[in-house]
C-alpha positions in Angstrom: 0.1 0.0 0.2 1.2 3.3 -1.1 1.7 6.0 1.5 -1.3 8.4 1.7 -0.8 12.1 0.4 -2.3 15.4 0.4 -1.2 17.5 -2.5 -2.0 21.5 -1.5 -2.5 23.5 -4.4 -1.3 23.4 -7.9 2.1 21.8 -8.7 3.8 20.3 -12.5 2.9 17.5 -14.4 6.4 16.4 -13.5 5.5 16.8 -9.9 2.3 14.9 -10.2 3.9 12.3 -12.0 6.1 11.5 -9.5 4.0 11.8 -6.0 1.2 9.6 -8.2 4.2 6.8 -8.7 5.8 6.6 -5.0 2.0 8.1 -2.9 -1.8 7.6 -3.2 -2.3 11.3 -3.4 -5.4 13.7 -2.6 -5.8 16.8 -4.6 -6.6 19.0 -1.7 -8.2 21.4 -5.5 -10.5 18.8 -5.9 -12.1 18.9 -2.3 -15.4 20.8 -1.8 -16.0 20.0 1.7 -13.7 19.7 3.5 -14.8 18.6 6.6 -16.0 15.4 5.4 -13.0 14.7 3.4 -10.9 14.8 6.8 -13.3 12.4 8.3 -13.5 10.1 5.8 -9.4 10.7 5.0 -7.7 12.2 8.1 -6.0 9.7 9.9 -4.5 8.0 6.8 -2.8 11.0 5.5 0.7 10.6 6.4 2.4 13.1 4.2 1.6 16.7 2.6 2.9 18.5 -0.3 2.2 21.9 -0.7 3.7 25.3 -1.6 5.2 28.3 0.4 2.4 30.5 -1.1 -0.7 27.9 -0.1 0.9 26.3 3.3 -1.5 24.4 5.3 -4.3 25.6 7.4 -3.9 25.1 11.2 -7.4 23.8 11.2 -6.6 21.2 8.2 -2.6 20.1 10.0 -5.1 19.3 13.3 -7.5 16.9 11.6 -4.2 14.9 10.4 -3.0 12.9 13.7 -0.9 10.8 12.0 0.9 13.7 9.6 4.1 12.8 9.8 6.2 15.3 7.0 5.5 18.6 5.5 7.2 19.2 1.4 7.0 23.0 1.2 7.7 23.6 -2.7 9.6 26.9 -1.9 12.0 27.9 0.4 9.5 30.6 2.2 7.5 28.8 4.5 5.7 31.2 6.9 2.3 29.7 6.0 2.9 26.5 7.4 3.1 26.7 11.4 6.6 25.3 11.7 7.2 25.0 15.3 3.3 23.8 15.8 4.8 20.8 13.4 7.6 20.2 15.1 6.1 20.3 18.5 3.9 17.2 16.9 7.3 15.9 15.6 6.5 16.5 12.3 8.9 17.4 9.9 9.1 20.3 7.4 10.8 20.9 4.8 11.2 23.5 1.7 13.7 24.1 -1.0 16.3 26.1 -0.3 19.9 26.9 -2.4 18.1 25.3 -6.1 16.6 28.6 -6.5 18.9 30.9 -4.8 20.5 32.5 -8.2 17.6 33.3 -10.3 15.7 34.5 -7.6 19.0 36.7 -7.0 18.7 37.3 -11.1 15.0 38.9 -10.9 16.3 41.2 -8.3 18.9 42.5 -10.2 16.5 42.4 -13.0 13.7 44.8 -11.2 16.6 46.7 -9.9 18.0 47.7 -13.6 14.9 47.8 -14.6 13.5 50.7 -12.6 16.7 52.2 -12.8 16.6 52.6 -16.0 13.4 52.7 -16.5 12.8 50.0 -19.1 9.6 49.8 -19.1 9.0 53.5 -19.1 11.0 53.7 -22.7 9.4 50.4 -24.2 6.3 52.1 -23.5 7.9 55.4 -25.0 8.4 53.9 -28.2 5.3 51.6 -28.7 3.9 55.5 -28.2 5.5 56.3 -30.9 7.0 59.4 -29.0 10.6 58.5 -30.2 11.4 60.9 -32.4 15.1 61.2 -32.3 18.5 61.2 -30.6 18.1 62.1 -27.1 14.0 62.6 -26.7 13.7 60.3 -24.0 14.7 61.1 -20.5 17.8 60.2 -18.7 18.2 57.8 -16.5 20.9 56.2 -13.9 23.4 53.5 -13.6 23.9 51.4 -10.2 27.7 51.5 -11.5 29.6 51.4 -7.9 26.3 52.7 -6.0 25.6 51.0 -2.9 23.3 48.7 -2.4 21.7 47.5 1.1 20.2 43.9 1.7 17.4 42.9 3.8 18.6 40.2 5.0 21.7 38.5 4.5 20.3 34.6 3.8 21.4 32.2 0.7 19.6 34.5 -1.6 20.9 37.8 -0.4 24.9 36.6 -0.5 23.8 35.5 -3.9 22.7 39.2 -4.8 25.3 41.1 -3.0 28.1 38.7 -5.1 26.8 39.5 -8.3 26.0 43.0 -7.4 29.9 43.5 -6.4 31.4 41.1 -9.2 29.2 43.1 -12.1 28.7 46.7 -11.0 31.4 47.1 -8.4 28.6 48.1 -5.9 29.4 48.6 -2.5 26.8 46.7 0.0 25.6 47.0 2.7 22.9 44.7 4.7 20.9 44.5 7.6 19.7 41.2 9.3 19.1 40.1 13.1 22.6 39.4 13.7 25.9 40.7 12.0 28.1 38.2 10.1 31.1 36.8 11.0 33.9 37.2 8.6 31.2 39.0 6.1 32.8 41.7 3.8 30.3 44.0 3.8 28.9 46.7 5.7 26.6 45.9 8.5 23.7 47.5 10.2 22.0 46.5 13.6 19.6 49.8 12.6 17.2 49.8 9.5 16.6 53.0 9.2 20.4 54.1 9.3 21.4 51.3 6.3 18.0 53.3 4.7 20.0 56.9 4.8 23.1 55.1 4.1 22.2 53.5 0.6 20.7 54.6 -2.5 19.0 50.9 -3.8 17.7 48.4 -1.4 16.7 45.1 -2.2 14.7 43.2 0.6 15.1 39.5 0.8 14.4 38.4 4.1 12.0 35.7 5.4 8.8 36.5 5.8 6.2 35.9 9.1 5.9 38.1 12.0 9.0 38.6 12.7 9.6 40.3 10.0 5.6 42.0 9.4 5.6 45.3 8.1 9.4 46.3 8.6 10.0 47.9 6.4 7.7 50.7 7.2 7.5 54.7 6.1 10.4 55.6 8.6 12.8 53.2 6.8 11.1 54.6 3.0 11.0 58.0 4.5 15.1 57.6 5.3 15.4 55.7 1.7 13.8 58.7 0.5 13.0 61.0 -3.3 16.6 59.4 -4.9 15.7 56.1 -3.1 14.8 52.9 -4.9 13.6 50.0 -3.0 12.9 46.6 -4.6 10.9 43.4 -2.8 11.2 39.9 -3.9 10.8 38.9 -0.4 6.9 38.7 0.8 5.1 41.2 0.7 4.2 41.2 4.4 8.1 42.9 4.8 6.8 45.9 3.8 3.6 47.9 5.2 2.2 48.2 1.2 0.1 51.2 2.5 2.9 53.2 3.1 4.6 51.9 0.9 1.6 53.8 -2.1 1.7 56.7 -0.3 5.3 56.8 -0.2 5.5 56.4 -4.2 2.3 58.3 -5.1 3.4 61.6 -3.0 7.4 61.1 -4.1 8.7 60.6 -0.7 10.3 57.3 -2.5 11.8 57.4 -6.1 11.3 54.1 -7.8 10.4 50.6 -7.0 10.2 47.2 -8.2 8.0 44.7 -6.6 7.9 40.7 -7.0 5.7 40.4 -4.2 2.4 41.7 -2.8 0.6 41.9 0.4 -2.7 40.8 -0.4 -1.4 38.3 -3.3 -2.3 38.4 -6.5 -4.1 41.5 -5.6 -2.6 44.6 -6.9 -2.3 48.2 -5.3 -4.4 49.9 -8.2 -2.7 53.4 -7.3 0.6 51.7 -8.5 -0.5 51.0 -11.9 -0.5 54.3 -13.1 3.0 54.8 -11.7 6.1 54.7 -14.6 8.8 54.3 -11.7 7.7 51.2 -10.7 7.8 47.9 -12.4 4.9 45.4 -11.0 5.7 41.2 -11.3 3.4 38.6 -10.5 5.7 36.8 -7.9 7.7 34.9 -10.3 11.1 35.6 -8.4 12.1 31.8 -9.3 10.3 31.8 -11.6 12.7 29.8 -14.4 11.9 26.0 -16.3 14.9 25.0 -15.0 14.8 26.4 -11.1 10.7 25.3 -10.6 12.1 21.5 -12.2 14.8 21.7 -9.3 12.8 23.1 -6.6 9.8 20.0 -7.6 12.7 17.6 -7.2 13.7 18.3 -4.2 9.7 18.1 -3.3 9.4 14.8 -4.4 12.6 13.7 -2.9 12.3 15.0 0.6 9.0 13.1 0.5 10.4 9.8 -0.9 14.0 9.8 1.3 11.9 9.7 4.2 9.4 7.2 3.7 12.7 5.0 1.7 15.3 6.0 4.3 14.0 7.8 7.5 16.1 10.9 5.9 15.5 14.0 4.4 17.2 17.2 2.7 16.2 20.1 3.9 14.8 19.9 6.9 13.5 23.8 7.8 15.7 25.5 10.7 12.5 24.8 13.5 12.5 20.7 12.3 16.2 20.3 12.2 16.6 18.4 15.5 13.9 16.0 14.4 15.4 15.0 11.5 18.0 12.5 10.0 20.1 14.3 7.0 23.0 12.9 5.3 
């Protein structure tokens, strides 16, 4: 008998095929009455496959008494109660490292698109406004400028390395603790870092600890010449204050891949030509999404075959056997 697995949210055909090969899969998207479904199947389900966005609702997790593992597709897992899972002996896994480069590339692409006004100038040409050399307003270069990174984890480090090597940028960072041996300038105070940099990239984890970390004071410190890029979670920025700062020109520009109430985006941003908006596609390349899907499945299959997982979240490392 194959173990019973609950699939929450969507996934790729490759992942579906791999899951169905190893598990008896119950698709959450097909469930119309969760109470009836859990009454009938809750005790059988020993594994959950989900995404960082969909997570696993606490009220559903409570109805899965024999749950052993939650495998998340994505590096973020703030939509999963990892501490609550750990208290029940449930291992939570995610998919770090395999997406570092492409998320870093997206952050830098947003930074370049905003500072060089790529979207604005594309619209300028399409509208037939190009009348000759010098007719488009000048933009600005990121070469040699100081970039502040909020969160110097795996992806933050990758962004810093790319900006330093390719654009000769000076790097500052804000994190809970200073990183031993880091060549970059550490700021314990985020407002002070915002005052010191021209560009700020947000790549810290979501969740209660970072909710609205980038608030009005931080945005005002970054100022009318500053640019804010967010490839983390929409919850990290006070979105109401962000819209106000951009509309009132207290903040110079923004590049946003994530939003507070996705897929809803504040309509006030649509008319602004100093803002570039993406639909949460930081890791969305064929290669990276395949690697993320493969790791999602690997964590599940290894757990039931070997009693091991490859990439547990920090809250569950004490429960997991890894190589």
